[in-house]
N, C-alpha and C positions, 0 to 999 in steps of 0.2 A: 207540281211545285212542291208538295210535300217529300217527293222522292228527291228532288234537288236539295231541299235543306236537309233531309236526312242523309243523302250523299255527302254534302258539305261538312256535316257533323262528324260523320265516319271518317271522312278525310282529315279533319282537323284532329280527331283522337288519335288516328295512326301518326300524324305529325308529332303530335305530343308524346305518344308512345316511343316513337323514334328518337325524340329528343332526351327523354329519360334514360333511354337505353344507351345514348352517347354520354350523357352526364354520369350513369353509373360506371361505364367503362372508364372515364376519365378520372373518376374518384378511385376505381380499384387501382389503376396506374400509378396515382398519386400516392395512394396508400402503400403501395408496394415500394415505390421510390423512398418514402420516409421510413419504412421498416428497414429497408436496405442501409439507409444513411444511419440509422440508430444501431443497427447491428455493427457497422463499420466504426462509429463512434464508441461502442461498448468494447469492441476488440482493441482499439487503439488505446482508450483510457486503461484498459486492463493490462496492456503491455507497457504504457507509461508508468503506472503503479508497480509493475514487476521491475521495471528498470530502476525506478526511484529506491525501491526496497533494496535491490541488489546493491546499489551505490551507498546506501545506508549501512548496509551489513559490513561492506568492505571498508568503509570509514570508522565504523565503530570497532571492528576487528583491529584495525590499525592502531586506533588509540589504546586499546586494550592490551596490544602488544607492547606498545610504548610504556605504559603505567607498569606492566609486569616486568619490563626489563629494567626499569627505575627501582622497583621494589626488591629485585634480586640484586642490583648494584648495591643498594643500602645495606642488604642484609650481608653481602660478601665484604663490605667495608666494615660493618659491625663485627663480623666474625674475625676479620683480620685485627682489629683493634683488641678484641678479647682474647686472641691467641698470644698477645704480647703480655698480658698480665701474669703477675706470678701467682702460685696457689694461694698464698696468704691473703692478697689483694682481692681475688677472685672468691675466696671462703667469706670475707668480710661482705662483699657485694651480695652473695647468694643469702647470707644470714638476714642482712638488712630487707631484703626482698621477702623473705620467708616471714620475717616478723611482720611485715605491711600486710601479708596475706592471712595470717592468722588473728582470730579474735582475742580480744585482750580479756 
C-alpha cells in the first residue's frame, strides 16, 4: 500500500513537472512574440518619426526659401528706389542717418 501511495505521489509529481514545462514553454513563446512585436513597433515608430522629421524639414525649408525670396525682393525694390535719388538727396539722407547714430 505504501508503494502504491508512493507511486501515485511520484506520478502526480511527474504530471506537475510536465505541466510546469509546458507552461514554461508557453511563457517563452509568448515572451518571444511580445519581444518581436515590440521590436516591430520600435522600428515602425522610428520610421514614422524619421518620415515626420523629413516632412517637417521640407516644409520649413520651403517656408525659409519663400521668406528669403521676399527679403531679396524687398531689397531689390529698395535698391531701385535709391538708384533714382540724386546725390544731394542721398547726401541729406545719409547725413540724417549718421546723426541718429552718433551720440550727442
